[in-house]
N, CA and C of each residue as an Amber inpcrd file, in Angstrom:
protein
   753
 140.6050000 138.1410000  17.7970000 139.4320000 139.2730000  18.1680000
 139.5390000 139.9780000  19.5820000 140.2130000 139.3550000  20.3940000
 140.6460000 140.1960000  21.7050000 141.5560000 141.3920000  21.4620000
 142.5140000 141.0610000  20.6040000 143.5690000 142.3080000  20.0220000
 142.7420000 143.2230000  19.2320000 141.8670000 142.8230000  18.4140000
 141.2370000 143.8360000  17.6500000 140.3900000 144.6950000  18.6140000
 139.7030000 144.1560000  19.4870000 138.8810000 144.9460000  20.4710000
 139.7830000 145.8050000  21.3700000 140.8660000 145.4080000  21.6590000
 141.7820000 146.3530000  22.3730000 142.2860000 147.4680000  21.4920000
 142.5440000 147.1930000  20.3060000 142.7010000 148.2830000  19.3930000
 141.8190000 149.3560000  19.2240000 140.6760000 148.6540000  19.0050000
 139.3500000 149.6610000  18.8370000 139.1300000 150.4300000  20.1170000
 139.3590000 149.7740000  21.3640000 139.1870000 150.8050000  22.6260000
 140.2060000 152.0250000  22.4910000 141.3960000 151.7440000  21.9750000
 142.6080000 152.7690000  22.0860000 142.0810000 153.8520000  20.9390000
 141.5300000 153.2860000  19.8440000 141.0960000 154.2950000  18.7700000
 140.0200000 155.0630000  19.2520000 138.9600000 154.5540000  19.8010000
 137.8710000 155.3040000  20.5170000 138.2220000 156.1780000  21.5450000
 139.2540000 155.9390000  22.2720000 139.8160000 156.9080000  23.1600000
 140.5260000 158.1390000  22.5500000 140.9270000 157.8310000  21.4860000
 141.7540000 158.8520000  20.5930000 140.7530000 159.7270000  19.7130000
 139.2750000 159.2970000  19.6980000 138.4170000 159.9310000  18.9000000
 138.5240000 159.3370000  17.4730000 139.2450000 158.2330000  16.9620000
 139.5210000 157.8240000  15.7640000 138.0860000 156.7460000  15.3960000
 137.8140000 156.7100000  14.1750000 136.6070000 155.7440000  13.5970000
 137.3170000 154.3590000  13.5190000 136.4390000 153.4970000  13.6450000
 136.8980000 152.0740000  13.2880000 135.4910000 151.3560000  13.1190000
 135.6670000 150.1710000  12.2030000 134.8070000 149.1270000  11.7790000
 135.1630000 147.8390000  12.3880000 134.4570000 147.3900000  13.5630000
 134.7270000 146.0260000  13.9510000 134.4720000 144.9070000  13.0880000
 133.3570000 145.0520000  12.4040000 133.1050000 144.1400000  11.3990000
 134.1110000 143.8520000  10.3910000 134.4770000 144.9280000   9.7800000
 135.5650000 144.7630000   8.8450000 136.9250000 144.3390000   9.4270000
 137.2210000 144.6510000  10.6880000 138.2840000 144.4880000  11.3690000
 138.2090000 142.7860000  11.6000000 137.0450000 142.3800000  11.9090000
 136.9920000 140.8280000  12.3590000 137.0310000 140.0680000  11.0370000
 136.8340000 140.4460000   9.7860000 137.1550000 139.8850000   8.7700000
 138.5560000 139.3060000   8.5820000 139.5620000 139.9400000   9.1770000
 140.7520000 139.3790000   9.1980000 141.2390000 138.2250000  10.0270000
 140.2600000 137.8370000  11.0570000 140.4000000 136.4760000  11.7950000
 139.8500000 135.2610000  11.1470000 140.3610000 134.1680000  11.7700000
 139.9600000 132.9930000  11.1500000 138.6300000 132.5540000  11.6340000
 137.8500000 131.6490000  10.7620000 136.4760000 131.3190000  10.9380000
 136.5930000 130.3240000  12.2160000 135.8020000 130.2760000  13.1060000
 135.6090000 129.3710000  14.0340000 135.0960000 128.1750000  13.5780000
 135.4480000 126.9520000  13.8460000 134.8050000 125.7250000  13.3910000
 133.5970000 125.4100000  13.9760000 132.7030000 124.8570000  13.3930000
 131.4840000 124.4100000  13.9200000 131.5020000 123.2940000  14.8860000
 130.8840000 123.2340000  16.1150000 131.0220000 122.1740000  17.0480000
 130.0080000 121.1850000  16.7460000 130.4540000 119.9650000  16.5540000
 129.5690000 118.8760000  16.2220000 128.7230000 118.4290000  17.4070000
 127.7890000 117.6850000  17.2480000 127.0240000 117.2580000  18.3570000
 127.6460000 115.9650000  18.8980000 127.6020000 115.7190000  20.2390000
 128.1570000 114.3540000  20.7510000 127.1150000 113.4820000  21.1620000
 125.8730000 113.6460000  20.6860000 124.7700000 112.9240000  20.9500000
 124.6840000 111.6930000  20.2090000 124.8440000 110.4440000  20.8390000
 124.8310000 109.0990000  20.0650000 123.4770000 108.4600000  20.1650000
 122.9570000 108.3330000  18.9350000 121.6020000 107.6790000  18.7550000
 121.7330000 106.3420000  19.1150000 123.0060000 105.4580000  19.4480000
 122.9940000 104.1220000  19.5490000 123.3100000 103.5450000  18.1630000
 122.7930000 102.1980000  18.1560000 123.0150000 101.4530000  17.1040000
 122.0280000 101.4630000  15.7780000 120.8010000 101.9530000  16.3290000
 119.7930000 102.3780000  15.1960000 119.9790000 103.4850000  14.5900000
 120.5040000 103.2890000  13.0060000 120.5620000 104.5040000  12.3760000
 119.3750000 105.2520000  12.0140000 118.2910000 104.6630000  12.3230000
 116.9930000 105.4770000  11.8400000 116.4320000 106.2510000  13.0620000
 117.1770000 106.3120000  14.2190000 116.7840000 107.0390000  15.3840000
 116.7390000 108.4230000  15.0920000 115.6080000 109.2000000  15.6910000
 115.7250000 110.5510000  15.3780000 114.7850000 111.1740000  16.4320000
 114.9060000 112.5110000  16.4360000 114.0000000 113.3360000  17.6500000
 112.5350000 113.3260000  16.8000000 111.8410000 113.1830000  17.9580000
 110.3200000 113.1230000  17.6050000 109.6290000 114.3300000  17.9000000
 108.8830000 114.9100000  17.1830000 108.0490000 116.2060000  17.2840000
 106.5500000 116.1620000  17.3130000 105.8540000 116.7620000  18.0130000
 104.5100000 117.0750000  17.8620000 103.7370000 115.8050000  17.9630000
 102.7580000 115.5370000  17.0170000 101.8240000 114.4580000  17.1520000
 102.6700000 113.1360000  16.9820000 103.7640000 113.0630000  16.3470000
 104.5860000 111.8790000  16.1530000 105.2060000 111.4730000  17.5100000
 105.5750000 112.4560000  18.4220000 105.9700000 112.1420000  19.7070000
 104.8110000 111.8140000  20.6900000 103.8730000 112.3410000  20.5750000
 102.5450000 111.9860000  21.3840000 102.1160000 110.4620000  20.9690000
 102.3680000 110.0540000  19.8960000 101.9160000 108.7550000  19.5250000
 102.6300000 107.5730000  20.2940000 103.8210000 108.0120000  20.7230000
 104.7750000 107.0990000  21.3100000 104.7620000 106.8780000  22.8930000
 103.6060000 107.9330000  23.2680000 103.5780000 107.8180000  24.8250000
 102.7120000 106.5720000  25.2030000 102.9790000 106.0040000  26.3010000
 102.0250000 105.0720000  26.9230000 101.6560000 105.4680000  28.3080000
 100.4020000 105.9830000  28.6810000  99.8020000 106.4420000  29.8540000
  99.1970000 105.4320000  30.6760000  99.1910000 105.6570000  32.0920000
  98.3020000 104.9120000  32.8140000  96.9930000 105.2670000  32.6710000
  95.9140000 104.3120000  32.9630000  94.4870000 104.6920000  32.6760000
  94.0860000 105.8160000  33.4530000  93.3060000 106.7190000  32.7910000
  92.8270000 107.8930000  33.1690000  93.7580000 109.1790000  32.9430000
  94.7750000 108.7810000  32.3160000  95.9160000 109.9380000  31.9660000
  95.9790000 110.1820000  30.6290000  96.1850000 111.3950000  30.1720000
  96.4560000 111.8620000  28.7940000  97.4910000 112.8940000  28.7560000
  98.3230000 112.9180000  27.6420000  99.3680000 113.9030000  27.4930000
  98.9090000 114.7430000  26.2590000  99.0410000 116.0030000  26.4860000
  98.7780000 116.8310000  25.1300000  99.7860000 117.7660000  24.9860000
  99.9380000 118.3300000  23.8490000 101.0270000 119.3080000  23.5810000
 100.6320000 120.7140000  23.6900000 101.1420000 121.3240000  24.6750000
 100.6630000 122.7780000  25.0050000 101.3470000 123.8250000  24.0860000
 102.5180000 123.7450000  24.0600000 103.2720000 124.5680000  22.8690000
 104.5310000 123.9160000  22.3950000 104.9330000 124.4110000  21.2780000
 106.2480000 123.9200000  20.7270000 106.8770000 125.1010000  20.1070000
 108.1170000 124.8490000  19.7070000 108.9550000 125.9390000  19.0510000
 108.5420000 126.1720000  17.6320000 107.5670000 125.2090000  16.9620000
 107.0600000 125.4810000  15.8760000 106.1210000 126.4770000  15.6360000
 105.4270000 126.6680000  16.6350000 104.3530000 127.8140000  16.9250000
 105.1400000 128.8930000  17.4710000 106.0840000 128.9000000  18.4850000
 106.5930000 129.7530000  19.1930000 108.1550000 129.6890000  19.1120000
 108.9190000 130.2950000  17.8530000 110.2330000 130.1540000  17.9720000
 110.9410000 130.7250000  19.0670000 110.4580000 131.4890000  19.9150000
 111.2930000 131.8420000  21.0730000 111.6090000 130.8260000  22.2050000
 110.7090000 129.7320000  22.0200000 110.7400000 128.6130000  22.8340000
 111.9500000 127.7700000  22.6190000 113.1190000 128.3690000  22.7560000
 114.4160000 127.7120000  22.4550000 115.0960000 127.5310000  23.6920000
 115.6680000 126.1500000  23.7610000 116.5110000 125.8460000  24.8600000
 115.7470000 126.1510000  26.1760000 114.5680000 125.7340000  26.4520000
 114.0340000 125.8150000  27.6540000 114.4930000 125.3100000  28.9340000
 114.7740000 125.9440000  29.9060000 115.7000000 125.4360000  30.8790000
 114.8130000 125.3610000  32.4080000 113.6560000 126.2140000  32.4280000
 112.8900000 126.0280000  33.6460000 111.5030000 126.5850000  33.2530000
 110.4270000 125.8850000  33.8000000 109.0590000 126.3740000  33.4830000
 108.2410000 126.3130000  34.8690000 107.3300000 127.1980000  34.7820000
 106.2690000 127.1900000  35.9870000 104.9750000 127.8670000  35.4080000
 104.0370000 127.2590000  35.9420000 102.6320000 127.9720000  35.8950000
 102.3370000 128.8400000  37.0020000 101.8050000 130.0540000  36.6800000
 101.4620000 130.9600000  37.5070000 100.0840000 130.8370000  38.1140000
  99.4650000 131.4900000  38.8450000  98.1130000 131.3960000  39.3400000
  97.1410000 131.7260000  38.3150000  97.3860000 132.3140000  37.2280000
  96.5610000 132.2830000  36.2150000  96.3620000 131.3210000  35.2110000
  97.2260000 130.2110000  35.3670000  97.4310000 129.0640000  34.3270000
  98.0940000 129.3290000  33.1800000  99.0730000 130.4610000  33.3210000
 100.0430000 130.7680000  31.9920000 101.3050000 130.0190000  32.4520000
 101.8660000 129.7610000  31.3360000 103.2610000 128.8350000  31.5270000
 104.2530000 129.7540000  31.1960000 105.1750000 130.0020000  32.2780000
 106.4490000 130.6270000  32.1950000 107.5760000 129.9790000  32.0180000
 108.4230000 130.3630000  30.7310000 109.4310000 129.4380000  30.4070000
 110.6770000 130.4090000  30.3960000 111.8330000 130.0000000  30.9920000
 113.0840000 130.5350000  30.9590000 113.7830000 129.8380000  29.7140000
 114.3360000 130.7380000  28.6800000 114.9450000 130.1680000  27.5430000
 116.4700000 130.6040000  27.2930000 117.1580000 129.6470000  26.7670000
 118.4580000 130.0130000  26.7390000 119.0270000 129.6440000  25.2400000
 118.6550000 130.4820000  24.2740000 119.1720000 130.1060000  22.8380000
 120.5500000 130.4470000  22.9590000 121.1060000 131.0670000  23.8410000
 122.5150000 131.4050000  23.5100000 123.5510000 130.4070000  24.1090000
 122.8600000 129.3690000  24.7760000 123.6330000 128.2320000  25.3590000
 123.4690000 126.9540000  24.5980000 124.7590000 126.2550000  24.3980000
 125.9460000 126.5920000  24.7580000 126.8730000 127.1960000  23.7490000
 126.2950000 127.8210000  22.5600000 126.9160000 128.2430000  21.3360000
 127.3280000 129.6810000  21.3200000 127.1860000 130.4700000  22.3420000
 127.7350000 131.7890000  22.3210000 129.2370000 131.8760000  22.3930000
 129.4700000 132.6220000  21.4960000 131.2030000 132.5110000  21.2120000
 131.6030000 134.0590000  21.0190000 132.9390000 134.2210000  20.9820000
 133.5300000 135.4690000  20.7130000 133.2450000 136.0600000  19.1710000
 132.7660000 137.1920000  19.1860000 132.2260000 137.6280000  17.8520000
 130.6710000 137.6830000  17.6270000 130.0530000 136.9200000  18.5640000
 128.4700000 136.9480000  18.4570000 127.9570000 138.2440000  18.9550000
 126.8410000 138.6190000  18.7080000 126.1320000 139.6160000  19.4390000
 125.8400000 139.3500000  20.8330000 125.2320000 140.2870000  21.3380000
 124.8620000 140.0850000  22.9190000 124.0360000 138.9750000  23.0610000
 124.0450000 138.2380000  24.1380000 122.9540000 137.1480000  24.3410000
 121.7320000 137.8120000  24.4290000 120.5590000 137.1400000  23.9890000
 119.3660000 137.5660000  24.1360000 118.2590000 136.4940000  24.5860000
 118.7280000 135.9900000  25.7860000 117.9410000 135.0150000  26.3670000
 116.7480000 135.7000000  26.9750000 115.4490000 134.9050000  27.2970000
 114.3310000 135.4020000  27.6130000 113.5890000 134.7040000  28.6790000
 112.7370000 135.4340000  29.3520000 111.4900000 134.6580000  29.8700000
 110.3030000 135.0430000  29.1660000 109.7670000 133.8740000  28.6950000
 108.4350000 134.0940000  27.8660000 107.3010000 133.4490000  28.6870000
 106.0020000 134.0380000  28.3520000 104.8010000 133.6880000  28.9890000
 103.9410000 133.1510000  27.6410000 103.5950000 132.0200000  28.0440000
 102.6740000 131.1840000  27.0000000 101.2590000 131.1210000  27.6750000
 100.1780000 131.3890000  26.7760000  98.9980000 131.4340000  27.4490000
  98.0020000 130.9510000  26.5460000  96.9730000 130.2920000  27.0680000
  95.7860000 129.6190000  26.3230000  94.5400000 130.4220000  26.6030000
  94.2910000 131.2150000  25.6430000  93.3070000 132.4550000  25.8680000
  91.8220000 131.9620000  25.3570000  91.9530000 130.8710000  24.5910000
  90.3870000 130.3330000  24.1470000  90.1070000 128.7260000  24.7810000
  90.9650000 128.4290000  25.7100000  90.4300000 127.3560000  26.4140000
  90.4970000 126.0200000  25.8060000  91.3690000 125.7440000  24.6380000
  91.4360000 124.4160000  24.0070000  92.5660000 123.7490000  24.6190000
  93.0930000 124.2360000  25.6070000  94.3640000 123.2810000  26.1740000
  95.6780000 123.5110000  25.3150000  95.7250000 124.4310000  24.5180000
  96.9410000 124.8250000  23.6490000  97.3050000 126.3100000  23.8650000
  98.5650000 126.6840000  23.9330000  98.9200000 128.1850000  24.0740000
  98.6380000 128.6280000  22.5900000  98.2170000 129.8310000  22.5970000
  98.0170000 130.6000000  21.4950000  98.5200000 132.1220000  21.4830000
  98.9600000 132.5200000  22.9950000  99.5570000 133.7640000  22.8420000
 100.8870000 133.7610000  23.5380000 101.7740000 134.5830000  23.1680000
 103.0340000 134.8330000  23.9400000 103.4500000 136.0490000  24.2440000
 103.8230000 136.1170000  25.4870000 104.3090000 137.6440000  26.0000000
 105.8020000 137.4500000  26.4880000 106.5480000 138.3900000  26.1020000
 107.9710000 138.3270000  26.5110000 108.1260000 139.2290000  27.9560000
 108.3230000 138.5620000  28.9010000 108.3340000 139.2260000  30.2130000
 109.6130000 139.8500000  30.4920000 110.8340000 139.2010000  30.1050000
 112.0450000 140.0310000  30.1530000 113.1100000 139.3180000  29.0670000
 113.8310000 140.2220000  28.3860000 114.8320000 139.8280000  27.4530000
 116.0060000 140.5110000  27.5040000 117.1310000 140.0570000  26.6910000
 118.3060000 140.6230000  26.9080000 118.9390000 140.0300000  28.1080000
 118.7040000 138.7600000  28.5020000 119.1800000 138.0740000  29.6380000
 120.2680000 137.2420000  29.1040000 121.1460000 136.6910000  30.0560000
 122.0870000 135.6800000  29.8740000 122.2220000 134.5780000  30.7980000
 121.5480000 133.4000000  30.3030000 121.5790000 132.1090000  31.1470000
 120.7360000 132.2650000  32.3140000 119.4960000 132.5380000  32.1020000
 118.5320000 132.6540000  33.2970000 117.9690000 131.1790000  33.6960000
 118.9500000 130.4070000  34.2120000 118.7700000 128.9880000  34.8040000
 117.9290000 128.7900000  35.9370000 117.4670000 129.6490000  36.5110000
 116.4490000 129.6590000  37.6160000 115.4400000 131.0010000  38.0140000
 114.2650000 130.5370000  38.0990000 113.5150000 131.7850000  38.4930000
 112.3820000 131.2390000  39.3130000 111.6660000 132.2090000  40.2910000
 110.7060000 131.9220000  40.8590000 109.8050000 133.2170000  41.2400000
 108.3850000 132.9000000  41.3430000 107.4900000 134.0100000  41.4560000
 107.4550000 134.2770000  42.9800000 107.1490000 135.5150000  43.0960000
 106.8160000 136.1850000  44.5430000 106.0130000 137.4050000  44.3270000
 105.2820000 137.7280000  45.4870000 104.5490000 138.9290000  45.4520000
 105.0290000 140.1640000  45.0850000 106.3840000 140.2690000  45.1670000
 107.0410000 141.4800000  44.6630000 107.5810000 141.3620000  43.3680000
 107.5610000 140.2630000  42.6910000 108.1640000 140.2540000  41.2760000
 108.7400000 138.8320000  41.1400000 109.6640000 138.4660000  40.1460000
 110.2800000 137.2220000  39.8750000 111.6910000 137.3670000  40.2360000
 112.1290000 136.4680000  41.0450000 113.4590000 136.3020000  41.2170000
 114.2710000 135.5270000  40.1500000 115.4630000 135.8070000  39.7210000
 116.0210000 135.4190000  38.6970000 117.4410000 135.1650000  38.9260000
 118.0080000 134.0520000  38.5770000 119.5470000 133.7370000  38.3750000
 120.1910000 134.3720000  37.3180000 121.2510000 135.2840000  37.4350000
 121.8190000 135.9610000  36.1940000 123.4520000 136.0290000  36.5400000
 123.9970000 134.6600000  36.2780000 125.3440000 134.5520000  36.6470000
 125.7580000 134.6660000  37.9060000 126.6020000 135.6600000  38.2820000
 127.0080000 135.6310000  39.6330000 125.8670000 136.2600000  40.7020000
 124.8340000 136.9700000  39.9100000 123.8880000 137.7890000  40.6660000
 122.5330000 136.9890000  40.7490000 121.8040000 137.3580000  41.8580000
 120.3650000 137.1110000  42.0770000 119.7450000 138.3130000  42.0300000
 118.8130000 138.3680000  40.9630000 118.2530000 139.7600000  40.6750000
 116.7370000 139.6760000  40.9620000 115.9520000 140.6630000  41.1770000
 114.4600000 140.6730000  41.2780000 113.8460000 141.4730000  40.0400000
 113.0390000 140.9460000  39.1810000 112.4230000 141.5700000  38.1990000
 111.1130000 142.0120000  38.4530000 110.7790000 143.1930000  38.3380000
 109.2860000 143.7280000  38.7490000 108.6370000 144.3610000  37.5510000
 107.3280000 144.0270000  37.5430000 106.3160000 144.5140000  36.4640000
 105.6440000 145.5080000  37.2400000 105.9160000 146.8280000  37.2960000
 105.1420000 147.8650000  37.9950000 103.9320000 148.3660000  37.4390000
 103.7490000 148.0040000  36.0940000 102.2690000 148.6470000  35.3500000
 101.7310000 147.5810000  35.0350000 101.8430000 146.2420000  35.3520000
 100.9390000 145.1650000  34.9820000 100.7980000 144.9370000  33.6470000
 101.8480000 145.0360000  32.8160000 101.6840000 144.9860000  31.4760000
 102.4230000 143.3850000  30.9670000 102.5590000 142.6630000  31.9820000
 103.2020000 141.2320000  31.6830000 104.7160000 141.3190000  31.1820000
 105.3350000 142.5000000  31.4270000 106.7870000 142.9230000  31.0080000
 107.5910000 143.6080000  32.0680000 108.7780000 143.0050000  32.4440000
 109.3610000 143.5700000  33.5940000 110.0130000 144.7910000  33.1160000
 109.8370000 146.0030000  34.0220000 110.5650000 147.2290000  33.6300000
 111.2710000 147.6690000  34.9140000 111.6360000 146.8470000  35.8850000
 112.5080000 147.2270000  36.9480000 113.3640000 146.0080000  37.3580000
 114.7880000 146.2510000  37.2130000 115.5760000 145.1930000  37.6640000
 116.3920000 145.5960000  38.9320000 116.1320000 144.8540000  39.9710000
 116.8300000 145.0410000  41.1040000 117.9030000 144.0270000  41.6010000
 119.1330000 144.4790000  41.8830000 120.1230000 143.3840000  42.2020000
 120.0170000 143.1710000  43.7320000 119.8530000 141.7240000  44.0910000
 119.5520000 141.4310000  45.6020000 120.8280000 140.9890000  46.1240000
 121.5150000 139.9080000  45.3330000 122.6120000 139.5220000  46.1520000
 123.6820000 139.1570000  44.8520000 125.0240000 139.4010000  45.2780000
 125.9900000 139.1410000  44.2210000 127.2150000 138.2070000  44.9020000
 127.9770000 137.5300000  44.1620000 129.1250000 136.7490000  44.6990000
 128.9450000 135.2660000  44.4270000 127.7290000 134.6750000  43.6120000
 127.5680000 133.4880000  43.4360000 128.7440000 133.1210000  42.3320000
 129.3480000 131.9330000  42.3730000 130.2860000 131.6490000  41.1460000
 129.5770000 131.1360000  40.1520000 130.2290000 131.6050000  38.9220000
 129.2920000 131.1910000  37.6930000 130.5070000 130.7610000  36.4280000
 131.5070000 130.4860000  36.9620000 132.8150000 130.2700000  35.8290000
 132.4870000 129.1420000  34.9920000 131.5380000 128.0530000  35.7030000
 131.1260000 126.9690000  34.7360000 129.4720000 127.2840000  34.7230000
 129.0050000 127.9550000  33.9910000 127.7300000 128.5730000  33.7670000
 126.6990000 127.7310000  34.1320000 126.5960000 126.5520000  33.5780000
 125.3500000 125.8380000  33.7240000 125.3040000 125.1070000  35.0640000
 126.2090000 125.2810000  35.9690000 126.1940000 124.6150000  37.2130000
 125.9730000 125.9280000  38.0950000 125.6690000 127.1100000  37.7540000
 125.3880000 128.1260000  38.7180000 123.9910000 128.0690000  39.4030000
 123.6700000 128.9130000  40.4030000 122.3990000 128.8370000  41.1180000
 121.2370000 128.6900000  40.3650000 120.6220000 127.6170000  40.6030000
 119.5350000 127.2370000  39.7940000 118.3710000 126.6460000  40.3530000
 117.2570000 125.8290000  39.7060000 116.3440000 124.8890000  40.1110000
 115.6520000 125.6530000  41.3250000 115.1790000 126.8910000  41.1930000
 114.5180000 127.7200000  42.2770000 113.2010000 127.1480000  42.5490000
 112.9270000 126.9310000  43.8080000 111.5250000 126.3320000  44.3830000
 111.2950000 127.1620000  45.6510000 110.1060000 127.6170000  45.7430000
 109.6800000 128.4310000  46.9120000 108.9950000 127.4900000  47.7990000
 109.3580000 127.5620000  49.2780000 108.9180000 126.7160000  50.3380000
 107.6380000 127.4130000  50.9660000 106.8370000 126.6940000  51.6140000
 105.4340000 127.1930000  52.2090000 105.7470000 128.3600000  53.0180000
 106.8660000 128.8930000  53.3950000 107.1320000 130.1170000  54.2280000
 107.3220000 131.3590000  53.3770000 107.5000000 131.0990000  51.7890000
 107.9340000 132.0140000  50.8850000 109.3060000 132.0810000  50.7620000
 110.2960000 131.4370000  51.2620000 111.5840000 131.4350000  51.0570000
 111.9700000 130.6740000  49.9540000 112.9880000 131.0310000  49.2650000
 113.4490000 130.4180000  48.0400000 114.5520000 129.3900000  48.1200000
 114.4390000 128.0510000  47.8600000 115.4810000 127.1900000  47.6800000
 116.1470000 127.2930000  46.2830000 117.5050000 127.1880000  46.4080000
 118.2420000 127.0980000  44.9920000 119.5470000 126.1960000  45.0470000
 119.6840000 125.4720000  43.8540000 120.8450000 124.6390000  43.9290000
 121.7120000 125.0200000  43.0870000 123.0200000 124.5580000  43.3540000
 124.4030000 124.9950000  42.7890000 125.2220000 123.5860000  42.6240000
 125.8100000 123.7970000  41.4010000 126.5200000 122.4410000  41.0930000
 128.1690000 122.4210000  41.4520000 128.7310000 121.3060000  41.0770000
 129.9590000 121.1160000  41.3640000 131.0700000 122.1490000  40.8380000
 132.1630000 122.2350000  41.1530000 133.2370000 122.9780000  40.5240000
 133.2680000 124.5370000  40.9820000 132.2570000 125.0810000  41.7440000
 132.0380000 126.3270000  42.0490000 132.3010000 126.7040000  43.3090000
 132.8880000 127.8770000  43.4350000 133.2850000 128.3120000  44.7250000
 132.6670000 129.8750000  45.0960000 131.6620000 129.7720000  45.6320000
 130.7000000 130.8630000  45.9680000 131.1940000 131.8190000  47.1560000
 131.1550000 133.0130000  47.0990000 131.2880000 133.8850000  48.2570000
 130.4150000 134.9820000  48.2580000 129.2970000 134.9540000  48.7790000
 128.2660000 136.0020000  48.9730000 128.3220000 136.8680000  50.0440000
 128.5800000 138.3660000  49.9780000 128.4010000 139.0570000  51.1650000
 127.0940000 139.2670000  51.5180000 126.4920000 139.0660000  52.8750000
 125.2730000 139.6220000  53.1290000 125.4300000 140.3620000  54.3370000
 124.2410000 141.0290000  54.7850000 124.3000000 141.7360000  56.0790000
 124.4990000 140.8860000  57.3170000 124.3150000 139.6300000  57.1680000
 124.3820000 138.6010000  58.1110000 125.9000000 138.0120000  58.2810000
 126.6010000 138.4060000  57.2730000 127.9130000 137.9250000  57.0640000
 128.2200000 137.1780000  55.8010000 129.3060000 136.6730000  55.5090000
 129.6610000 136.0320000  54.0360000 129.1120000 134.5710000  54.3260000
 128.5100000 134.2360000  53.0500000 127.8180000 132.8050000  52.8210000
 128.7520000 132.3970000  51.7580000 129.4000000 131.1680000  52.1430000
 130.5280000 130.6220000  51.1270000 129.7840000 129.0460000  50.8010000
 130.2720000 128.9220000  49.6860000 129.8280000 127.1950000  49.2830000
 131.0470000 126.6200000  48.1760000 131.3950000 125.3380000  48.4520000
 132.3400000 125.0050000  47.4260000 131.6800000 123.6920000  46.8860000
 131.8740000 123.2480000  45.5720000 131.5140000 122.1150000  44.9910000
 130.2250000 121.6210000  45.1330000 129.2700000 122.3680000  45.1510000
 127.9510000 121.8880000  45.0280000 126.9600000 122.0280000  46.2690000
 125.7460000 122.0900000  46.2570000 124.7750000 122.1640000  47.4040000
 123.6740000 123.0280000  47.0780000 123.1370000 123.4750000  48.3330000
 121.7430000 124.2230000  48.2710000 121.8250000 125.4190000  49.3160000
 121.0090000 126.4420000  48.8910000 120.9320000 127.6310000  49.6160000
 119.3350000 127.8220000  49.8050000 119.0860000 128.6210000  50.7130000
 117.7770000 129.1870000  51.0930000 117.8460000 130.6540000  51.2710000
 116.9390000 131.4030000  50.5210000 117.1040000 132.8100000  50.6600000
 115.5570000 133.1590000  51.0870000 115.4230000 133.9390000  52.1680000
 114.2100000 134.3530000  52.6350000 114.1850000 135.9710000  52.1410000
 113.1570000 136.2620000  51.5020000 112.9110000 137.6940000  50.9010000
 112.3420000 138.5230000  52.1330000 111.5570000 137.9220000  53.0550000
 111.1220000 138.6250000  54.1980000 112.2870000 139.2170000  55.1320000
 113.2940000 138.7180000  55.3150000 114.3810000 139.3500000  56.1330000
 115.7720000 139.4790000  55.3080000 115.6530000 139.2330000  54.0480000
 116.7430000 139.2920000  53.0610000 117.9410000 138.3340000  53.5260000
 117.6630000 137.1780000  53.9540000 118.6800000 136.3170000  54.4900000
 119.0810000 135.1660000  53.6120000 120.2350000 134.9370000  53.4600000
 120.7250000 133.8410000  52.7110000 121.4770000 132.7860000  53.5270000
 121.0260000 131.5350000  53.4880000 121.6190000 130.4370000  54.2440000
 122.0380000 129.4120000  53.3790000 123.3390000 128.7920000  53.9340000
 123.6920000 127.5890000  53.2810000 122.8990000 126.3970000  53.9410000
 122.1630000 125.4810000  53.2000000 121.3900000 124.5810000  53.9110000
 122.1380000 123.2100000  53.7780000 122.9230000 122.9280000  52.7220000
 123.3930000 121.7470000  52.4470000 124.7830000 121.9210000  51.6460000
 125.6700000 121.2000000  51.6580000 127.0500000 121.0630000  50.8390000
 127.1770000 119.7850000  50.5080000 127.0100000 119.4160000  49.3590000
 127.0110000 117.9840000  49.1100000 127.7110000 118.0040000  47.4710000
 128.4900000 117.0850000  47.0960000 129.0490000 117.1880000  45.8000000
 128.2010000 116.5120000  44.6860000 127.3730000 117.3760000  44.2580000
 126.4880000 117.0110000  43.2320000 126.8480000 117.5040000  41.8020000
 127.0270000 116.8810000  40.7230000 127.4720000 117.4940000  39.4240000
 126.8680000 118.5300000  39.0240000 125.3830000 118.4120000  38.7710000
 124.5850000 119.3770000  38.0280000 123.1950000 119.2670000  38.5660000
 122.7050000 119.8660000  39.6180000 121.4030000 119.7480000  40.1060000
 120.3990000 120.3910000  39.0680000 119.4920000 119.5460000  38.6130000
 118.3080000 120.1690000  37.7190000 117.0210000 120.1470000  38.2780000
 116.8890000 119.8550000  39.5780000 115.5450000 119.9230000  40.2110000
 115.7620000 119.7950000  41.7040000 114.5700000 120.5480000  42.3750000
 114.6840000 120.3980000  43.6950000 113.0490000 120.3220000  44.2600000
 112.8360000 119.4460000  45.2100000 111.6500000 119.2210000  45.6820000
 111.6750000 119.4790000  47.4530000 111.0550000 120.4500000  47.9400000
 110.9810000 120.7060000  49.3390000 110.0240000 119.9970000  50.0180000
 109.7140000 118.7340000  49.8090000 108.5800000 118.0380000  50.5870000
 109.1850000 117.6260000  51.8710000
């Protein structure tokens, strides 16, 4: 496929026509990757959904678990990686349907940030909005007065909704140089502290080098950063060898 695309580039440079889909038909079909999930010794083990899953929960007195939304009602709710409720009670979800199955020959990734809303007050989502699409691996995001800060590979970007229609229409590059060669270890688990600064985590194997107006910020093999939007300052607050940080609490 790489050779075919190189050929197509040269053909395009010469003004010649080409058909990538037809050219790709001459390549081998990639084998399907089987799951490595092991249900253990019980052959009847299975994933549970909806009411069937709710029936298995045992909660403390006074507590109750409800199903707010599922991929049955909202197919875009695929591979959710971070969720946050906004001040209006809407649930924002970063989804990654491209992970981990994106491969050569696939179309461009179309990961999304969606907004799920309960408009009739019954405790269940009944409305979906797409805040941003055509993303790739949005593994961390956080709200701010100026917009939504988002992890996008090597970049920290700011998405803005300037006309208040719940859809981002401006994308601003804030910082670049985060390592993302091991994509799901990249800067993630965004959490805002009381000052309005954003803490973010990074996993092992990565070697980050971000140029800032305060000088370069480097990190190796895992740790945490703090970004202050007020003065656009990035700091390395801890460097610890953590495999894959999936959450952060700044208590």
